[in-house]
Every structure is written in structure tokens, then in C-alpha cells.
N, C-alpha and C positions, 0 to 999 in steps of 0.2 A: 236493759233486763228491768225485771220487774217481779213487787213479792205480791206474795197474798195476806191479805190481812186475817182476823180471825172473825169475821163475818163473810169470809172467800173471793173477798171484795181485790182485784187487780190493784198494786200501785205502780205508778214508776218511780225506777230511782232515779235518784238526783244523779247528772252528768259525774260531779265530785267520788259521792259513794263506788261508781263504776270505775271508776282510772282508777281511789285508794284498792280495790280493791284485785284490779290486774295490776298492779304491781305489789302485790304482797303474792301475788300466785299466778308467777310469771311461763308454768306450766298450764296454765286454765284451757291453749289453747291445741296443744296438744293430747289432753283430755279429750278434747271437743274436735275436734280440725274441724268436720260438715260445719263450725258455724262460720269459719273463714271463709268457705262460700260467699258469705252474703258480706261478707265486709267492701267496704270501697273507702277508700281513700283517694284525695283530690289531688289529683298534678298536676304539676306547675303549669300544664297548658288547659287548665280546666276537665279532663279528659279523666272520667275513674281511673283506678288502673289499679291492679290485684297486689296486696299487703305485701308478697313475695319480692312482688321487684320491687315496687318502694320502700322496702328496707336493707333491698342490694342498692341502690340507688341512693338512699342514703348513706351508707358504708364504704362507698365511692369516694361520695364529695368529700366525708368525714375522714380517708385515708388522706385523700389530695390535698387538705386544707395539714394532717398532722404530716406529709411531704416536704408538701414549702417548706412546715415551719423548723423538720430537718435539716433544711438544706441552708436554711436559712442561722441556722446555731452552725454547721460546719463554714458557713461561711466567715461567720463571723471566727472564729480558731486559727483558720486559717491566716486571717489577717493579722491576729493575735501573734502568728508564730513568724510569722512575717513581722510585724513591727519590732517580737522580742527580738530577735534574728539582728535585724538594721540596727539594732541599741545596742547588740550587743561587739558588731565589728565598729561603732564608733568608738565606741567608749575603749575600744583595745589600737583604734588609731591617734587617742586623743592621753592613751598612757606614752605614746614612740613622738608626739611632740615638743622639740629644742626649746624653744620661747612661746613668747604670749601670742604675736604677730603668726606662729606655725602652729599654735592653739585656737587661738579665732580662726582661722583662713581654713583646718580642719573641719569646724561648728561650720561656717560657712558653707560649705562642701558638701558634709552634712545633711543640713538642710535642702539643700538642693536637690540633692540624690531622694530623700526621706518624702520629699513634699512633693515634687519637681512644681513646687510655685511659679507664677510669674512676678513675687517678688522675698526680698529678704532684705531682715535686715535683724543686725546684732547691735543695742546701743550700751552701756556702760557705764554707769555710773564717776564722771570724772575722782572724785575723790578714794574712791577704791580700789581704778587700778589706772599706769600714763599710759595713757591710749592715744590715739593722735585724734585727731576728731572726726572723722568719719566710721570711729567705732565708738565715738563718746554721745551718751546724752547730754547736751544741754537747759538747763535750768530753763530755761521755757517749755524744753519739750518736756522734761518731767512734773513740771506741774499739769500739764498738756493728757499724761497719763498716768496721774496719780489717782484717777476712782481706779483706774485699770490695774495696777499696783495695790492700792488697799487693801486686799482679801487677800492676797498672794497667787492667788490660784488663775492657773491658766484660763484665756477670755476665748469666746468664740467669735464671730458673727459680723458686724457691722462698728465700722469705726468714724466717729464725731472728724469731721475734718481738720478740727486742732490734732488732732491725732495720731488722722493718719500723716499729716505732714512732718510728724515729729519722728514716725519708722522711717518712712517711704519717699522723703523730699515730693519733686517735683511730679518722679514715676505716683504718687497717690488718687495723682486726679482720673487715675486710669483703675481706685482700688476698687471691685467689688465688694471681698469678703477677707478676710482676717485670721490668724491666732498669734494670741500676742500670750507670751509664755513667762515668767517669772524667771530668772536668775536668781537662785534661790543656795543659800549656805548657812548652814547652820538658823536655818530661820532667817537671814539676812537677807537679805532681796540685796542685787547687784548693780542691773542692771535687766536687761529686758532682751529675748527672742520675739520676731516677726518674724509668719510666715503669710504670701497676701494670694489673689486674685484674681485676676480681671473677673472674674463667675459672680456673683453676686449670692450662688448657693452654695457656694464649695465649700464652704468654715458658716458655721452655724450654732446657735445655743444647746440642743442637742446629743450633739455626739460627745460623744465620752471624752474625757480630758487626759483620764490616767498615764501616757506614754507619754502624754506630752509634757503632766509634771513633775516625771521623773525624766525628762530628757533638761524637764531646768535644773532639777536639782544633781545630772552627772555636770551639765555643764557648768555648775557654783563648784561643785568639789573640783573640779580641775581645772578651775582660774586658782583654786584658794592660792596656790601658794604666788601666785602674782599680784596679793591683792598691798596697799599700800598701807593700808587702814590696819590698825589691829580687825582681828576675825574677833 
């Protein structure tokens, strides 16, 4: 586009001004359809293509991206529904437990079912519960997990050698990644739940922790009647 000064000399308009004008007047080419014949838009392959073809291609590309995003959101919604259903069923099963041993077994079965994990562990603090050694976190193990439990929040990813050993024993040599969930009751951490995978990428810090946090709180509340220390 050009403009004419007072002396009648054509001046080339800056591209920014042309772009701004077209943005403010989107009906411009409706009023001057003959100009679209002269438009040339670079194609990805290097050849020129018509404006209409270019616009159609752009719209199709945007539509594909939006559809992909929608599919992702729908999958997240389905996953959330599945997790909520599993947590609900586990809650009902825990309510039916008659004693501490039965409750711990229900928790273990629930972890296996929900995560389909290669390794699983429940470790309770001995001063909180009267349990056998296999479900008890030793003093050494507790020291090894101190950093993980300090925040009171679930942790996902790789574990240090001592941390893995404290939770999974000899099987820890094959551990790739894990999710460690504090068992909490009224903000008191009374033990940990842990699931492990031989796959190093199965659990990672980018994954959400809402379900895991709820699982830890559910376990803590279900275990409350069996605490030997004052809650």
C-alpha cells in the first residue's frame, strides 16, 4: 500500500501500518475482492498458495491441536473418575476391617490393585502401633527417610540407596522409581506407604499427588483406632 504526500509523490507505507490497518478493518478484502488475486502466501513446501487454501490449512491445523488438547482433558477426567472410584471402594473395604492385621492386608491389596506395582511396602512407626517387624519402620530406616517425610507430602521419582533399602529391602536393587506417601493423622505422620516400579520413568516428580495425599490421609484415619500413642 502507498500513500500520496502533498506534493503528489507516492510514499511506501511501513508494513506495521498496513498490518495494523488490516487488523482494524477485517472486512477490507470483502470490499476489494479483486486484490486477493494478487496475494501470495508462502507454503511450507516453498511454493506459493492461495490465501483461502492457506487459511483452510491453518484452521485445520488449529482444529487438530484443539482436538488433541480436548482428548487429553477427557483422558484426565476419565483417570480422575477411575481413581475416585478406587479410593471409594478402598474406603468401604477398610471400614469392614475387623483388626489391625486385616486393615493392613486390605491396604496392601488396595495398593497392588490400584498401582499394579512391582514393589509395595507399608512401614509404621513402632511407637505408634503394635505391629510386627515386617510392617515396622526401624530407627535406621526412619533416619534414611527423614528428608522424604519432612514435608508431609507424597514424593515421586528416584530414591537413594538407603531410602530404597529401608522400604523394599533386598528387592530395592531392582527399583527404578517409586511413590512414597506419608501416612498422616491430624497432621501427625505415623508411617509411610510406598509403591515401587522397575521402570525408572513410572513415577516422576511431574505427576500429580492429590490422589496419593488423599490415600495417605485415608490410611491414617483408618489406622487411628489402633494407635498406641496419644493422637
